[in-house]
C-alpha positions, 0 to 999 in steps of 0.5 A: 529397660536394661541396667548398666553394669559398671566395670570401674575399679576404684582401687587402681592408680589410674582412678586415683590419678584421674580423681586427683586431677579433677579435684584440682580442677574443682578446687580452682572452680570453687575459688572463682565461685567464691570471688563471684559470691564476694561481689565487689569485696568486703569493703563495698559489701559492708558499706552496702549493709551500713546503708541498711541494704541487703546483699543480692544473694540475701535478697535471693535467699529470701525470695526463693522457697525455703530449702529449694535449689537454685541453678545459677547461670554463668557465674564466671562471666567476665572471668579474666577481664577487667570486670568483676568475676560474675559480671556484676549480676546474678542470674539463675533458675529458682522456685518462687511460691511454687513457680519456677522463675528466672531471677536476674539480680544486680550486684550493687557492691560491684561498681554500683551494679553498673552494666558492662558488656559481659553483664549485658550478655548475661542478662540477655541470655537469662531473658532468652532462657526465660522466653524459650522455656516459658519461665517467669522473670523476677528482676532484683533491681539496683543498678547505676546504669551503663558502665559509661566507658564501655557505652559504645559496646552497650547502647545499641545491643542493650535495647534488646533487654526492653525487647525481651521484657515486652516480648515475654509479656506479650507471650503471657509470661509474667515479669516482675521488677522488685526495685531496691535502689537505683533504676535510672536512665535506660534502666528506668524502663525495666520496671516500666516494662515489667508486668508488675513493679514493686518499689521500696520506700526511700530506696528506689530511684526510678527516673530517666534523668537524675537531679544533675541532668534535670538541672543541666537540661531544664534548670529545674531543681528537684531531688531524688524523691520528687523525680523517682521515689517510691511514694511519688511513683505509687501516688502520682505517676502510677509507675509503681504497682506496689509500695514496699516499706522496706526490702523484706516487704518488697520480697514478700510482695514479690512472692505474693505476686507469684502466688496469683499468676495461676501458672501451669506447666505445659510439658508432661509431668515426670514419673513419680519416685524415680530410682537413684543410680545404682552407682555413686556419682562421686566416682565420676571424678575417677573416670575422667582422664587427665587429658582430652586425648584419652577416651573414656566410656560414657556408659560409666557416666550414665550409670551414675546419672540416669534413673536406676542406671537403666539405659536402653541403648540404640544401635549398640553395635553400629557407629560405636564411637557414639553411644545413643539410647533412652533413659530417664533422669529424675523421672523425665524421659530423655534420649542421650547422645554421648561421644565415646572415642571422640571421632565421629565417622559416617556411621555415627553421623547417620546413627545420630540423625536417625536417633534425633528424628526418633526422639522428635517423633516421640516428643522426647528431650535430648541430652548431648554429652560432648567429648568429641574431636570432630568428624573424621578426615582423610581421603578414605573418609572424604570419598566415603561421604563424611561431609554429606553424612555430617550434614545429615547429623547437623540438619537433624540437630538444627531442625529438632524441636524437642528441648536439647540439654548439652554438657561438654564433659571433656572436649568439644572441637571442630564441627563435632561441637555443632553436630553435638548441639553446641551453643550455635545450635540453641540448646535450651541450657548448656554446661561444661565440666571444669577440665573441659576444652572447646576450640576449633581443634586441639592446641597441638593440632592447630599449631601443627597445621599453622606450621605445615601451612607456613612451610608450604608457603615458603616452598611455593615462594622459593624462600628458606624456612626458618625452623627456629622461628617456626618452633617459637611461633608454634609454642606461642600458638599452642599456649594461646589456644590452650588459654582460649580453650580453657573452660574458664575462658569459654564460660567467661564469654557465655559460650555455655551457661556455667561450669558445674561439678561433674558429681552434680550432673544428675541434679543439674540435668534434673533441674534443667529438665524441670525448667524446660517442661514449663514449655510445650515439649513437642518434636518436629514431624518433618525435616528438610532435605537430607543428602543421601 
């Protein structure tokens, strides 16, 4: 396989400036990640410890295999909203007793771990990832239930949690609930619907109705232990499968459960001892330009990401705004589609369609590296068939059944987001870099379109056009779109699975590929109708 040769000069002023901008973006990301780790803050964290309880991240650390990595998902969910950054819940993919699992852990120091609209989305996405990739699920349960002021946004869609848990069980994918504290009302069904339930003595409280509700509804006097304690559920109701004397014991039992599930991956194993890239991934920070309008060569990224910097490029002289080719990442064979100069023309769309079909013929996962402003517009391109060619590419992406992994490197605008396997096209996992943007189009372009439409409307109605008001409106629209296309804004709403440091791209892709290979890796052998 051909080896990529880098032409990057790390001594230039451009490299230094690029690096400075990216380091600032990463520093801003790190600041928000620290807020996520802090949960409800020092006061509530200490109160939690004073009750003899472990913070959720310490529970996670004890659960995971020693020194094993954890791929956290959506850590900035709910950023910029009235809810705690991270949405009062921790989700991710980690290894427990040698088995890759999705872990879902409530953050009890933030509003008692109550579920809000963002924690619901985050939970459902984690369960979807588990189902699609055939990953066992371990729930670290301690939640006060629904955030009641937002119940109208929660009650109906939250039923999907129970649906997903029972569907996972039906698919033979193990589900485990380790109950450390409250698991009440609808939340009581989480241990009830998991394959295995472990309840902590004097900690777990699993009941549909607590003492006040029971008193109000029936007049009965009953305490927490009688209604939903670990001993009662272990000796009387039978809800509990395992009685844990404390939190450490519950985690020990959870790890033991995973040793007995007889888990085997269905996808092929990676090649052993993969070679590291020939170039330092740290240099990626100097490759990325400060603005999305400035193109960069994705081969420079690939040279610092794929095994041995080896890349077998497909159709290198055709449709050159899109780089396609074959490589390996941590020993896993992959096909790569990476935007070069942003715009997708007909040639790029047809090239991508053929490449995606080839990947499906050989059961090869696909990596989409987005940096696109969308499909080309204009009379020449419309007459040349850009719509039907773009439709071919979107058809190929839609009907592809090999795993897709997507990373927004810099920009993802318009239908280019769809053609490059954006969120709506079900990539198994999707991440973004800290300075990436996502929107229907760039802020200046969108504001300009609105201004042109306004002028045309005024002319059609024979009314004068207020240039001063238009300038103010244009400025406001640009500011709005800049805010709404920011990486933090996008990830807060779970339009991706998290923001990653560009230098960690190879590691994140390797962990993601390992996770998706728990499921069968098989391409589609037949496609729908392509407009020729």
